[in-house]
DRENGUMAR-985881 format. One record per residue (C-alpha): residue number from 1; residue in one letter; y, x, z. Coordinates in Angstrom, 2 decimals. Layout:
BEGIN
     n   res        py        px        pz
   NUM     a         Y         X         Z
...
***
This chain:
BEGIN
     n   res        py        px        pz
     1     m    -20.44     37.95    -13.66
     2     n    -22.75     40.53    -12.16
     3     d    -22.86     41.55     -8.52
     4     g    -20.06     44.01     -7.83
     5     d    -17.72     42.58    -10.46
     6     t    -14.17     41.82     -9.29
     7     l    -12.55     38.41     -9.82
     8     t     -8.77     37.97     -9.57
     9     v     -7.53     34.56     -8.38
    10     q     -3.97     33.59     -9.30
    11     y     -1.82     30.49     -8.81
    12     l      1.84     29.98     -9.64
    13     g      4.04     30.64     -6.58
    14     y      1.29     32.41     -4.62
    15     e      0.18     36.00     -4.19
    16     s     -2.90     37.04     -6.18
    17     a     -6.21     37.66     -4.40
    18     k     -9.31     39.58     -5.42
    19     i    -12.92     38.93     -4.49
    20     v    -16.02     40.99     -5.25
    21     k    -18.96     39.07     -6.70
    22     d    -22.11     39.14     -4.57
    23     s    -25.22     37.00     -4.25
    24     k    -23.23     34.05     -2.86
    25     s    -22.71     31.08     -5.18
    26     r    -19.58     29.84     -3.34
    27     h    -16.38     31.55     -2.19
    28     d    -13.37     30.07     -0.37
    29     v    -10.16     31.88     -1.29
    30     g     -6.87     31.39      0.58
    31     l     -3.65     32.32     -1.20
    32     k     -0.35     33.13      0.52
    33     p      2.86     31.69     -0.93
    34     v      5.34     34.12     -2.45
    35     d      8.56     34.04     -0.41
    36     h     11.33     34.60     -2.97
    37     s     14.81     33.09     -2.90
    38     i     15.46     31.92     -6.47
    39     d     17.10     28.95     -8.14
    40     e     15.01     25.78     -8.05
    41     v     12.72     25.51    -11.06
    42     t     10.47     22.58    -11.90
    43     v      7.27     23.65    -13.65
    44     v      5.21     21.01    -15.37
    45     s      1.64     21.70    -16.44
    46     r      0.49     19.74    -19.48
    47     s     -3.09     20.27    -18.32
    48     v     -2.45     17.77    -15.51
    49     f     -1.55     15.08    -18.02
    50     k     -4.34     16.11    -20.37
    51     n     -6.86     15.63    -17.58
    52     e     -5.72     12.01    -17.28
    53     l     -6.28     11.57    -21.02
    54     s     -9.86     12.79    -20.93
    55     t    -11.02     11.09    -17.72
    56     p    -12.39      7.52    -17.96
    57     r    -10.24      6.47    -15.03
    58     m     -7.87      3.68    -15.99
    59     s     -5.13      1.74    -14.19
    60     h     -5.07      4.64    -11.75
    61     h     -2.23      6.65    -10.21
    62     h     -2.59      9.83     -8.15
    63     l      0.45     10.55     -5.98
    64     t      1.07     13.63     -3.86
    65     t      3.59     13.98     -1.05
    66     k      5.93     15.83     -3.42
    67     e      5.77     13.03     -6.01
    68     i      6.39     10.41     -3.34
    69     s      9.40     12.32     -2.01
    70     r     10.76     12.63     -5.56
    71     s     11.08      8.84     -5.77
    72     f     13.99      7.10     -4.09
    73     s     13.89      7.27     -0.30
    74     i     15.11      4.16      1.48
    75     f     17.40      4.97      4.43
    76     g     16.73      8.69      3.88
    77     s     12.94      8.39      4.20
    78     a     10.40      8.50      1.38
    79     d      7.95      5.61      1.70
    80     a      4.42      5.83      0.30
    81     l      3.79      2.10     -0.18
    82     k      7.27      1.35     -1.51
    83     t      6.71      4.08     -4.11
    84     l      3.98      1.87     -5.56
    85     q      6.59     -0.83     -6.23
    86     l      7.99      1.50     -8.90
    87     l      4.76      1.25    -10.91
    88     p      4.01     -1.39    -13.57
    89     g      1.81     -4.30    -12.55
    90     v      3.04     -4.21     -8.95
    91     n      5.36     -6.87     -7.53
    92     s      6.98     -6.83     -4.10
    93     s      6.64     -9.96     -1.99
    94     a     10.26    -10.12     -0.77
    95     d     13.48     -8.12     -0.51
    96     g     12.71     -4.85      1.24
    97     g      9.11     -5.97      1.76
    98     t      6.08     -3.70      1.89
    99     n      3.42     -6.23      0.87
   100     l      2.35     -5.89     -2.74
   101     s      1.05     -8.30     -5.35
   102     v     -1.04     -6.33     -7.84
   103     r     -1.74     -7.93    -11.22
   104     g     -1.29    -11.47     -9.97
   105     g     -3.27    -11.08     -6.75
   106     s     -2.18    -11.93     -3.22
   107     f     -1.32     -9.07     -0.86
   108     d     -4.46     -9.60      1.26
   109     q     -6.46     -8.66     -1.85
   110     n     -5.33     -5.02     -1.53
   111     m     -7.57     -2.54      0.29
   112     i     -5.26     -0.16      2.20
   113     l     -7.09      2.83      3.68
   114     l     -5.82      5.66      5.86
   115     d     -8.45      8.38      6.13
   116     e    -10.96      5.70      5.06
   117     a    -10.02      3.30      7.91
   118     p     -8.45     -0.03      6.82
   119     i     -4.86     -0.99      7.71
   120     y     -4.48     -4.77      7.98
   121     n     -0.72     -5.05      8.44
   122     p      1.01     -2.25      6.48
   123     a      4.57     -3.18      7.52
   124     h      7.10     -2.02     10.07
   125     s     10.19     -4.12     10.88
   126     m      9.06     -7.11      8.76
   127     g      8.60     -4.89      5.72
   128     l     11.67     -2.65      5.98
   129     f      9.31      0.35      6.30
   130     s      5.62      0.80      5.61
   131     a      3.44      1.38      8.66
   132     m      2.36      4.89      7.59
   133     n      4.48      8.01      8.07
   134     t      4.69      9.52      4.59
   135     d      5.20     13.01      6.05
   136     a      1.64     12.83      7.41
   137     v      0.13     11.77      4.06
   138     s     -1.18     14.52      1.76
   139     s     -2.16     12.35     -1.21
   140     m     -2.64      8.75     -2.29
   141     e     -5.01      7.26     -4.87
   142     f     -4.00      3.88     -6.27
   143     y     -6.43      1.81     -8.34
   144     k     -5.33     -1.52     -9.83
   145     g     -8.29     -1.89    -12.21
   146     a    -11.89     -0.66    -12.15
   147     a    -12.00      1.46     -8.98
   148     p    -14.91      3.90     -8.35
   149     a    -18.16      2.30     -7.18
   150     k    -17.75      3.43     -3.57
   151     y    -14.92      0.93     -3.09
   152     g    -15.85     -2.71     -2.58
   153     g    -14.69     -5.80     -0.71
   154     k    -11.21     -6.45     -2.17
   155     l    -10.15     -8.32     -5.29
   156     s     -7.04     -6.63     -6.68
   157     s     -6.46     -2.98     -5.76
   158     v     -7.36      0.03     -3.66
   159     i     -4.77      2.24     -1.92
   160     d     -6.57      5.27     -0.49
   161     m     -4.31      7.56      1.59
   162     r     -5.43     10.83      3.16
   163     m     -3.69     12.54      6.06
   164     k     -2.72     16.19      5.97
   165     e     -5.39     18.38      7.49
   166     g     -3.04     20.90      9.10
   167     n     -2.35     24.53      8.25
   168     n     -5.05     26.90      9.55
   169     q     -2.96     30.02      8.92
   170     e      0.44     29.50     10.59
   171     f      2.60     26.95     12.38
   172     h      4.98     24.67     10.50
   173     a      7.19     21.73     11.40
   174     n      9.38     19.25      9.58
   175     g     11.28     16.15     10.53
   176     s     14.42     14.09     10.19
   177     l     17.11     12.38     12.25
   178     g     18.67      9.22     10.86
   179     i     20.64      6.18     11.93
   180     v     17.61      3.89     11.35
   181     e     14.58      6.05     12.14
   182     s     13.58      9.62     13.05
   183     r     10.36     11.55     12.57
   184     l      8.67     14.83     13.45
   185     l      5.51     16.55     12.19
   186     v      3.93     19.71     13.58
   187     e      0.89     21.52     12.16
   188     g     -0.84     24.83     12.71
   189     p     -4.06     26.68     13.51
   190     l     -6.20     26.02     16.57
   191     v     -8.46     28.91     15.56
   192     k     -7.15     30.86     12.60
   193     n     -9.19     30.28      9.43
   194     r    -11.54     27.96     11.35
   195     a     -9.68     25.02     12.89
   196     s     -6.27     23.36     12.50
   197     f     -4.29     20.34     13.68
   198     m     -1.55     17.98     12.52
   199     l      0.56     15.77     14.79
   200     s      3.27     13.37     13.67
   201     a      5.49     10.85     15.43
   202     r      8.06      8.39     14.12
   203     k     10.45      6.03     15.86
   204     g     12.53      3.26     14.30
   205     y     15.60      1.80     15.96
   206     g     17.09     -0.43     13.29
   207     d     18.75     -2.67     15.89
   208     l     21.24      0.14     16.59
   209     m     22.46     -0.38     13.02
   210     i     22.97     -4.13     13.45
   211     p     26.67     -3.90     14.52
   212     l     27.32     -2.01     11.28
   213     l     25.53     -4.72      9.29
   214     d     27.64     -7.39     11.00
   215     v     30.82     -5.61      9.86
   216     i     29.59     -5.22      6.28
   217     d     28.04     -8.69      6.05
   218     n     30.22    -11.05      8.10
   219     e     28.14    -14.12      7.12
   220     h     25.43    -13.16      9.62
   221     i     25.98    -12.22     13.26
   222     h     22.77    -10.75     14.67
   223     k     23.04    -11.23     18.45
   224     n     20.43     -9.56     20.67
   225     d     18.24     -8.76     17.66
   226     i     15.33     -6.34     18.06
   227     l     14.09     -4.10     15.25
   228     k     12.01     -1.31     16.76
   229     f      8.78      0.50     15.95
   230     t      6.79      3.62     16.76
   231     d      3.81      5.22     15.08
   232     y      1.72      8.33     15.68
   233     c     -0.75     10.25     13.48
   234     a     -3.09     13.04     14.55
   235     k     -5.74     15.00     12.70
   236     t     -7.85     18.06     13.36
   237     n    -10.57     19.77     11.37
   238     w    -13.07     22.43     12.31
   239     t    -14.97     24.66      9.88
   240     i    -18.30     25.08     11.66
   241     n    -19.66     27.35      8.94
   242     e    -19.37     27.66      5.17
   243     k    -21.49     24.53      4.66
   244     n    -20.34     22.24      7.47
   245     k    -16.92     20.91      8.34
   246     l    -15.82     18.29     10.88
   247     f    -12.71     16.08     10.65
   248     l    -11.21     13.85     13.35
   249     s     -8.11     11.69     12.82
   250     g     -6.31      8.81     14.49
   251     y     -3.35      6.49     13.96
   252     y     -1.43      4.11     16.22
   253     s      1.61      1.90     15.62
   254     k      3.57     -0.77     17.47
   255     d      6.41     -3.07     16.39
   256     r      8.91     -5.30     18.18
   257     f     10.96     -7.78     16.17
   258     k     13.47    -10.52     16.91
   259     c     15.90    -12.12     14.47
   260     s     18.48    -14.56     15.85
   261     i     18.87    -16.16     12.43
   262     i     15.22    -17.25     12.59
   263     s     15.04    -18.00     16.33
   264     q     17.02    -17.17     19.47
   265     d     14.02    -17.64     21.75
   266     n     11.19    -16.01     19.83
   267     n     10.20    -12.35     19.60
   268     q      7.15    -10.78     18.04
   269     q      5.02     -7.69     18.65
   270     w      2.21     -6.30     16.53
   271     g      0.36     -3.06     16.01
   272     n     -2.40     -1.15     14.21
   273     a     -4.84      1.44     15.53
   274     t     -7.44      3.43     13.58
   275     g     -9.84      6.28     14.19
   276     t    -11.97      8.35     11.80
   277     i    -14.60     11.02     12.32
   278     r    -16.16     12.68      9.25
   279     w    -18.83     15.33      8.83
   280     n    -18.79     17.10      5.48
   281     h    -21.95     18.99      4.50
   282     i    -22.35     21.16      1.38
   283     y    -25.94     21.55      0.17
   284     d    -25.05     23.79     -2.78
   285     a    -22.27     24.26     -5.33
   286     k    -23.07     20.91     -7.00
   287     y    -24.26     18.76     -4.11
   288     f    -22.39     17.65     -0.96
   289     s    -22.19     14.65      1.39
   290     n    -19.91     12.93      3.91
   291     l    -21.03     11.01      6.99
   292     t    -18.09      8.92      8.23
   293     a    -17.47      6.56     11.13
   294     t    -14.24      4.52     11.27
   295     y    -12.60      2.06     13.66
   296     s     -9.66     -0.21     12.95
   297     k     -7.81     -2.77     15.08
   298     y     -4.88     -5.09     14.49
   299     n     -3.26     -7.26     17.17
   300     y     -0.33     -9.64     17.28
   301     l      1.73    -11.24     20.07
   302     q      4.38    -13.93     19.73
   303     r      6.40    -14.63     22.88
   304     q      8.38    -17.86     23.18
   305     d     11.09    -18.34     25.86
   306     e     12.56    -21.81     25.44
   307     d     13.15    -23.93     28.57
   308     v      9.66    -25.13     29.58
   309     r      8.06    -24.00     26.32
   310     n      7.18    -20.56     27.65
   311     f      4.02    -19.12     26.17
   312     d      2.32    -16.17     24.48
   313     w      0.46    -16.59     21.22
   314     k     -2.11    -13.83     20.63
   315     s     -4.39    -12.99     17.72
   316     g     -6.16     -9.96     16.34
   317     m     -9.14     -8.42     14.59
   318     e    -11.15     -5.20     14.66
   319     e    -13.70     -3.43     12.51
   320     f    -16.38     -0.76     12.97
   321     c    -17.87      1.04      9.96
   322     l    -20.53      3.72      9.43
   323     k    -21.12      5.06      5.93
   324     y    -22.80      7.90      4.07
   325     d    -21.52      9.19      0.71
   326     i    -23.14     11.74     -1.61
   327     d    -21.68     13.58     -4.62
   328     r    -24.06     15.26     -7.01
   329     y    -23.39     17.11    -10.28
   330     t    -26.87     17.04    -11.85
   331     t    -25.84     18.59    -15.19
   332     s    -22.62     19.54    -16.90
   333     n    -22.44     15.98    -18.31
   334     h    -23.29     13.86    -15.25
   335     h    -21.40     13.33    -11.99
   336     l    -23.38     11.06     -9.68
   337     t    -22.05      9.32     -6.57
   338     f    -24.09      7.09     -4.29
   339     g    -24.18      5.96     -0.69
   340     g    -24.31      3.08      1.77
   341     k    -22.39      1.52      4.64
   342     l    -22.70     -0.82      7.61
   343     e    -19.66     -2.79      8.86
   344     y    -19.01     -5.12     11.79
   345     h    -15.89     -7.31     11.94
   346     h    -14.62     -9.32     14.91
   347     f    -11.89    -11.96     14.39
   348     e     -9.73    -13.50     17.12
   349     p     -7.80    -16.19     15.18
   350     g     -5.50    -17.20     18.03
   351     e     -4.96    -18.04     21.68
   352     l     -2.08    -19.88     23.35
   353     a     -1.43    -18.73     26.93
   354     p      1.32    -20.55     28.94
   355     r      3.61    -18.39     31.09
   356     g      5.29    -19.46     34.34
   357     e      6.46    -23.07     34.53
   358     s      5.41    -24.12     31.07
   359     a      4.60    -27.51     29.62
   360     m      2.32    -25.93     27.04
   361     i     -1.42    -26.57     27.24
   362     p     -3.76    -23.54     26.93
   363     m     -5.62    -23.36     23.62
   364     k     -7.99    -20.88     22.02
   365     f     -9.49    -20.81     18.54
   366     k    -13.14    -19.85     18.25
   367     d    -13.78    -16.14     17.66
   368     k    -15.70    -15.21     14.52
   369     n    -17.90    -12.27     13.53
   370     l    -18.98    -10.79     10.23
   371     t    -21.51     -8.06      9.38
   372     l    -21.62     -6.34      6.04
   373     v    -24.30     -4.07      4.56
   374     g    -23.46     -2.31      1.30
   375     a    -24.76      0.28     -1.13
   376     y    -23.38      1.74     -4.34
   377     f    -24.23      4.00     -7.26
   378     g    -21.90      5.52     -9.84
   379     n    -22.23      7.89    -12.78
   380     e    -19.45      9.57    -14.75
   381     l    -21.00     10.63    -18.05
   382     t    -19.31     13.01    -20.49
   383     i    -20.68     11.98    -23.88
   384     s    -18.63     14.50    -25.87
   385     d    -15.37     16.41    -25.60
   386     k    -13.62     13.24    -26.82
   387     m    -15.52     10.45    -25.04
   388     s    -16.57      9.77    -21.46
   389     i    -17.70      6.72    -19.50
   390     n    -17.84      5.84    -15.82
   391     m    -20.36      3.17    -14.75
   392     g    -21.08      1.88    -11.27
   393     l    -22.50     -0.90     -9.12
   394     h    -21.51     -1.90     -5.60
   395     a    -23.91     -4.31     -3.85
   396     s    -23.22     -6.00     -0.51
   397     l    -24.76     -8.54      1.86
   398     s    -22.39    -10.36      4.23
   399     t    -23.38    -12.53      7.20
   400     s    -20.92    -14.54      9.31
   401     f    -21.91    -15.91     12.70
   402     g    -21.09    -19.23     14.36
   403     e    -21.71    -22.90     13.73
   404     k    -20.80    -22.50     10.06
   405     g    -22.19    -19.01      9.55
   406     k    -23.72    -18.09      6.21
   407     s    -24.97    -15.07      4.26
   408     y    -23.88    -14.01      0.77
   409     l    -25.39    -11.36     -1.51
   410     c    -22.95    -10.17     -4.17
   411     m    -22.93     -7.53     -6.90
   412     e    -19.80     -5.72     -8.10
   413     p    -20.46     -3.95    -11.42
   414     r    -17.70     -1.93    -13.08
   415     a    -17.30      0.36    -16.11
   416     a    -14.51      2.40    -17.69
   417     l    -14.42      4.18    -21.07
   418     s    -12.09      6.84    -22.46
   419     c    -11.90      7.94    -26.12
   420     k     -9.52     10.73    -27.16
   421     l     -8.08     10.28    -30.65
   422     n     -6.58     13.77    -30.49
   423     d     -5.23     16.18    -27.88
   424     d     -2.30     13.88    -27.08
   425     i     -3.55     10.28    -27.40
   426     s     -6.38      8.47    -25.63
   427     l     -7.70      4.92    -25.83
   428     k     -9.12      3.43    -22.63
   429     g    -10.84      0.26    -21.53
   430     s    -12.33     -1.01    -18.26
   431     y    -14.11     -3.98    -16.70
   432     a    -14.73     -4.79    -13.03
   433     h    -16.22     -7.66    -11.09
   434     t    -14.87     -7.68     -7.52
   435     v    -15.72     -9.66     -4.37
   436     q    -13.80    -10.30     -1.13
   437     y    -15.30    -11.57      2.14
   438     q    -12.14    -11.63      4.32
   439     h     -9.35    -14.13      3.74
   440     l     -5.77    -14.35      4.94
   441     l     -4.61    -17.89      5.77
   442     n     -0.92    -18.19      5.00
   443     n      1.46    -20.37      3.01
   444     s      3.99    -17.86      1.71
   445     a      4.30    -14.49      0.00
   446     l      6.10    -12.89      2.95
   447     g      3.11    -11.55      4.86
   448     l      4.19    -12.55      8.35
   449     p      2.26    -11.11     11.31
   450     t      1.47    -14.71     12.36
   451     d     -0.95    -15.06      9.45
   452     i     -4.62    -15.60     10.36
   453     w     -7.65    -13.72      9.00
   454     t    -11.03    -15.44      8.67
   455     p    -14.41    -14.41      7.15
   456     s    -16.47    -16.13      4.46
   457     d    -18.74    -18.81      5.90
   458     e    -20.28    -22.14      4.90
   459     d    -16.87    -23.63      4.06
   460     i    -15.08    -20.62      2.55
   461     k    -17.01    -18.77     -0.13
   462     p    -16.30    -15.13     -1.05
   463     q    -13.44    -14.79     -3.51
   464     q    -14.46    -13.21     -6.82
   465     a    -12.64    -11.86     -9.87
   466     d    -13.42    -10.49    -13.33
   467     g    -10.82     -8.04    -14.61
   468     l    -10.58     -6.57    -18.11
   469     s     -8.07     -3.90    -19.19
   470     i     -7.36     -2.02    -22.42
   471     g     -4.69      0.59    -23.00
   472     v     -3.23      3.62    -24.74
   473     h     -2.21      6.77    -22.88
   474     a     -0.26      9.52    -24.63
   475     i      1.65     12.76    -24.15
   476     i      4.69     13.56    -26.27
   477     p      3.86     16.87    -28.07
   478     e      5.96     19.89    -27.16
   479     d      7.44     20.29    -30.63
   480     k      8.97     16.80    -30.37
   481     m     10.03     16.81    -26.74
   482     l      9.70     19.08    -23.72
   483     a      6.33     19.08    -21.98
   484     g      5.91     16.65    -19.13
   485     t      6.39     13.25    -20.82
   486     e      3.67     10.70    -20.21
   487     l      3.50      7.29    -21.90
   488     s      1.13      4.42    -21.19
   489     v      0.67      0.83    -22.36
   490     e     -1.97     -1.39    -20.75
   491     a     -2.87     -5.05    -21.19
   492     y     -4.97     -6.87    -18.62
   493     c     -6.62    -10.23    -18.09
   494     k     -8.09    -11.37    -14.78
   495     q    -10.10    -14.51    -14.03
   496     m    -10.49    -15.41    -10.34
   497     h    -13.00    -17.72     -8.67
   498     s    -13.24    -19.33     -5.20
   499     i     -9.68    -18.29     -4.37
   500     i     -8.07    -20.32     -1.59
   501     d     -5.02    -22.47     -0.99
   502     f     -4.14    -25.36      1.34
   503     k     -3.92    -29.10      1.14
   504     d     -0.44    -30.50      0.63
   505     g      1.39    -31.03      3.90
   506     t     -0.79    -28.68      5.96
   507     n      0.72    -27.80      9.35
   508     f      0.51    -24.04      9.97
   509     t      1.92    -23.96     13.50
   510     m     -0.93    -23.25     15.96
   511     n     -3.25    -25.55     14.07
   512     e     -6.80    -25.06     15.33
   513     h     -8.04    -27.10     12.35
   514     l     -6.26    -24.91      9.81
   515     v     -9.54    -23.76      8.21
   516     d    -10.46    -27.43      7.58
   517     n     -7.42    -27.67      5.29
   518     v     -8.52    -24.78      3.07
   519     l     -9.41    -25.61     -0.54
   520     s    -10.86    -23.29     -3.16
   521     g    -10.55    -23.08     -6.93
   522     k     -9.81    -20.66     -9.72
   523     g     -6.96    -18.50    -10.93
   524     r     -5.87    -16.48    -13.91
   525     a     -3.50    -13.58    -14.45
   526     v     -2.46    -11.84    -17.66
   527     g      0.02     -9.08    -18.27
   528     l      1.34     -6.20    -20.33
   529     e      2.38     -2.99    -18.56
   530     t      4.39     -0.09    -20.00
   531     m      5.51      3.11    -18.33
   532     m      7.30      6.30    -19.35
   533     k      7.31      9.27    -17.00
   534     k      9.36     12.38    -17.79
   535     i      9.77     15.52    -15.73
   536     g     12.27     18.12    -16.93
   537     k     13.65     21.34    -15.51
   538     k     16.36     19.63    -13.49
   539     y     15.44     15.99    -13.55
   540     s     12.68     13.42    -13.32
   541     l     12.76      9.93    -14.80
   542     q     10.34      7.02    -14.58
   543     v     10.82      3.71    -16.37
   544     s      8.37      0.81    -16.19
   545     y      8.30     -2.75    -17.49
   546     t      5.78     -5.51    -16.78
   547     l      5.42     -8.87    -18.53
   548     s      3.02    -11.03    -16.52
   549     s      1.91    -14.50    -15.47
   550     a     -0.21    -15.66    -12.49
   551     q     -1.52    -19.21    -12.08
   552     r     -3.92    -21.22     -9.91
   553     k     -5.97    -24.41    -10.36
   554     i     -7.48    -25.91     -7.20
   555     d     -8.86    -29.42     -6.87
   556     g     -6.77    -31.30     -4.31
   557     v     -3.62    -29.29     -4.99
   558     n     -0.86    -30.22     -7.46
   559     k     -2.84    -33.23     -8.75
   560     n     -5.61    -30.85     -9.86
   561     n     -3.31    -29.25    -12.48
   562     w     -2.56    -25.56    -13.06
   563     y      0.41    -24.25    -11.07
   564     y      2.18    -20.91    -10.67
   565     a      1.22    -18.58     -7.85
   566     v      3.97    -17.64     -5.40
   567     y      3.61    -14.05     -6.69
   568     d      4.39    -14.99    -10.31
   569     q      7.29    -12.86    -11.56
   570     r      7.51    -13.02    -15.35
   571     h      9.62     -9.89    -15.99
   572     n      9.74     -6.77    -13.84
   573     v     11.82     -3.68    -14.69
   574     v     12.09     -0.50    -12.60
   575     v     14.15      2.62    -13.38
   576     n     13.91      5.56    -11.01
   577     g     15.41      9.00    -11.50
   578     q     16.46     12.22     -9.83
   579     y     18.82     14.95    -11.08
   580     v     19.54     18.40     -9.64
   581     l     23.30     18.81     -9.99
   582     n     23.37     22.41     -8.76
   583     k     21.84     24.62     -6.06
   584     k     23.21     22.41     -3.29
   585     w     23.39     18.85     -4.58
   586     t     20.69     16.47     -5.85
   587     a     21.34     12.88     -6.89
   588     s     18.83     10.01     -7.03
   589     a     19.04      6.44     -8.26
   590     n     16.73      3.45     -8.23
   591     f     17.26      0.14    -10.04
   592     q     14.91     -2.83     -9.80
   593     y     15.03     -6.21    -11.51
   594     h     12.51     -9.01    -11.60
   595     t     12.61    -12.72    -12.23
   596     g     12.34    -14.83     -9.10
   597     g      9.05    -15.75     -7.49
   598     r      7.88    -19.30     -6.88
   599     t      8.09    -21.72     -3.96
   600     t      7.91    -25.45     -3.18
   601     v     11.11    -27.26     -2.13
   602     p     12.18    -30.92     -1.62
   603     i     14.24    -32.41     -4.43
   604     s     14.98    -35.91     -3.04
   605     s     14.21    -38.22     -0.12
   606     f     14.05    -41.90      0.80
   607     y     13.51    -44.26      3.76
   608     a     10.17    -46.04      4.16
   609     y      9.43    -48.22      7.19
   610     g     12.28    -46.59      9.07
   611     t     11.12    -43.04      8.36
   612     a     12.85    -40.51      6.09
   613     l     10.38    -39.08      3.58
   614     r     10.99    -36.20      1.16
   615     i      9.80    -35.77     -2.41
   616     y      8.86    -32.20     -3.33
   617     t      8.55    -30.30     -6.56
   618     e      5.08    -29.62     -7.90
   619     r      3.29    -26.81     -6.03
   620     n      5.47    -23.69     -6.41
   621     g      7.54    -25.56     -8.99
   622     f     10.87    -24.01     -7.93
   623     k     11.77    -20.57     -9.30
   624     m     13.67    -18.38     -6.85
   625     p     16.86    -16.64     -8.02
   626     d     16.37    -13.45    -10.01
   627     y     16.20    -10.26     -7.97
   628     h     18.10     -7.08     -8.76
   629     r     19.25     -4.10     -6.72
   630     l     20.71     -0.63     -7.22
   631     d     20.15      2.16     -4.69
   632     l     21.86      5.56     -4.74
   633     s     21.40      8.74     -2.75
   634     l     22.97     12.18     -2.65
   635     t     21.29     15.13     -0.95
   636     y     23.06     18.30      0.18
   637     n     20.88     21.40      0.65
   638     f     22.32     23.80      3.22
   639     r     22.20     27.52      2.57
   640     n     19.05     29.10      3.97
   641     s     19.36     30.13      7.61
   642     d     18.52     33.55      9.00
   643     i     15.60     31.87     10.72
   644     r     12.47     32.56      8.65
   645     r     11.76     29.77      6.16
   646     f     14.07     27.32      7.93
   647     k     15.40     24.72      5.48
   648     n     17.59     21.71      6.13
   649     q     19.45     19.11      4.13
   650     l     21.67     16.09      4.59
   651     e     21.00     12.89      2.67
   652     f     23.53     10.12      2.11
   653     s     22.10      6.89      0.71
   654     i     23.18      3.35     -0.02
   655     y     20.62      0.56     -0.26
   656     n     21.78     -2.30     -2.49
   657     v     25.03     -0.68     -3.64
   658     y     26.76     -3.80     -4.95
   659     g     25.60     -6.03     -2.07
   660     r     23.39     -8.44     -3.99
   661     k     22.21    -11.21     -1.61
   662     n     18.59    -11.38     -2.77
   663     a     16.68    -14.32     -1.32
   664     y     14.01    -13.53      1.27
   665     s     12.97    -17.18      1.54
   666     m     14.25    -20.72      0.93
   667     f     14.63    -23.54      3.45
   668     v     16.42    -26.87      3.85
   669     r     18.40    -28.48      6.66
   670     g     18.81    -32.22      7.03
   671     n     21.82    -34.26      8.07
   672     r     21.27    -35.61     11.61
   673     r     23.26    -38.76     10.85
   674     d     21.45    -39.50      7.58
   675     l     17.99    -37.95      7.43
   676     t     17.71    -38.62      3.70
   677     e     20.49    -36.08      3.12
   678     f     19.65    -32.39      3.20
   679     q     20.91    -29.12      1.81
   680     g     19.01    -26.09      0.54
   681     y     19.69    -22.56      1.74
   682     k     18.43    -19.13      0.79
   683     m     17.88    -16.63      3.57
   684     y     18.47    -12.96      2.82
   685     l     17.96     -9.98      5.11
   686     y     19.88     -7.05      3.66
   687     s     23.14     -6.75      1.82
   688     c     24.72     -3.31      1.25
   689     v     23.25     -0.85      3.79
   690     p     24.52      2.76      4.00
   691     s     22.65      5.49      5.88
   692     i     22.77      9.20      6.60
   693     t     19.78     11.39      7.48
   694     w     19.38     15.06      8.42
   695     k     16.08     16.64      7.34
   696     f     14.64     19.99      8.37
   697     s     11.52     22.11      7.94
   698     f     10.33     25.55      9.02
***
């Protein structure tokens, strides 16, 4: 184009705009949405799928707010993290739980980021909801294989969520009122075209629903139970000039939980807090950078009120991070990324503080600190129109402080290759070596807030893994089926080193010597993942199946033999769909089935020297009952109001339609008269749970 030429910018659903070419190399164009009242139409662009075929990214899913909301919404609310449970290779830890096991890894091996700040406990209400308000999330990148080089420090996956930046043209609001939780989001301009804001708030009050649960499920009577949470998100951005932009965001959450089935005298509180400030600078059309500072904190409080055993148990951790990232397109074939970071971590493993007239003795575990210096380099190279490769290296130096402090220098190379056979089929392969310096000390797959984090030191080496994936990605051609059908098959193999577990019989209750009971060894995970995703004019359908195995071998555990990980679930099937019945009604359904996870239980007992002793299965030798659940929802869209752009709808949903009592955990109770006699029980949290939610936006 020559100076003075006119360029027309068009996008489906928006008014066209024209700009006149001048000496500038960069133009920002804002388009206004077309406000027409027409029947709902779903438009699917094959170019979106084709881009996934040509890119070397593998084992990757990009999810927008719209795609998340299209999946089934539990209790009338779409949930970003629970949406990931619909994808192949992802197992949930327990019924209704938020913690994820990705390709045979433990849930602490997932890096969960919100505007680049880590979230250490992603659960509200013991996993009933995820800790992030999905309304405030604009997009989510999920990597379960070779992630880009800028990510490092976790073994299994990366979940990178970005908050909405706010509308800098006009004010908008949306929210919902439900019987379990309510939410509100407001966004708008601070200075039109220059600065905007986004504020969101959410409150959960699940304990108000408990009387209804007691009527539906008369086996459990939840007296004085507490199931409450709040969370807040805020973000603002300021366009200083055409080359500089400033972003500031924050997040805060708090939970209160008490379950009379578990304990009448114990209640728990926990919360997350994060902050992010980012300066984006554009050097030219092919060269820009981000300078980012983040802060993250997690804290936990357990309060016990039992006669003279009155005490508070506190623990927590926090992190500071400063990093600099650069993107550079040197030629049409190279996309370079490089940068560095500096992190500081502070761990408070636990402190027991007696309250009032208590017989408990004060106790405090030693605090620990960890510093981390890292640098990375990545290059996405387009070899031809059919082949591309992404190569990268993430290097890091960790140093822990204390009597057993130690430094580790580790390299994390990764590579991914894509080869298009034709316009509709692509072969892909990837390899990644990953390292993790932070470890979660726990003995179950539930992800309780009582779990303790600790850094790598002289006793606990960094966990490491080598992951290899190969796969086929395809699009069904239009002459065989309507556009919008995506198929994928991936096989993976992962070898893990220096992963941790505990000695048999380890006591986890306020044990200041818990770290001394940690053992390390190796693990392996293999699997086959398949997924079909179809979007039609009036419906969307996603079907996934995973065949997998996850095992561990640690000297000192299970007689030094291989044993199944608690996350091992051999078969996993998920079917999720949505259908627009007419202008007013939309129906959704979600079905999940997976074989039971693993645990260790006693199988017999005997008396020895006057003491009753139990004989247990091999480590994780008991397979839990199979899990399956059907959820249904029906949404009614009210006729548009006279108020400009005001929309509202009513959603009726049923979680676990046929009331399957899926096991949350297993435990045994002994006979007080004969201690060698005991009986096993499975504890479940949710049977059939109906809900109704009113949603609105304007």
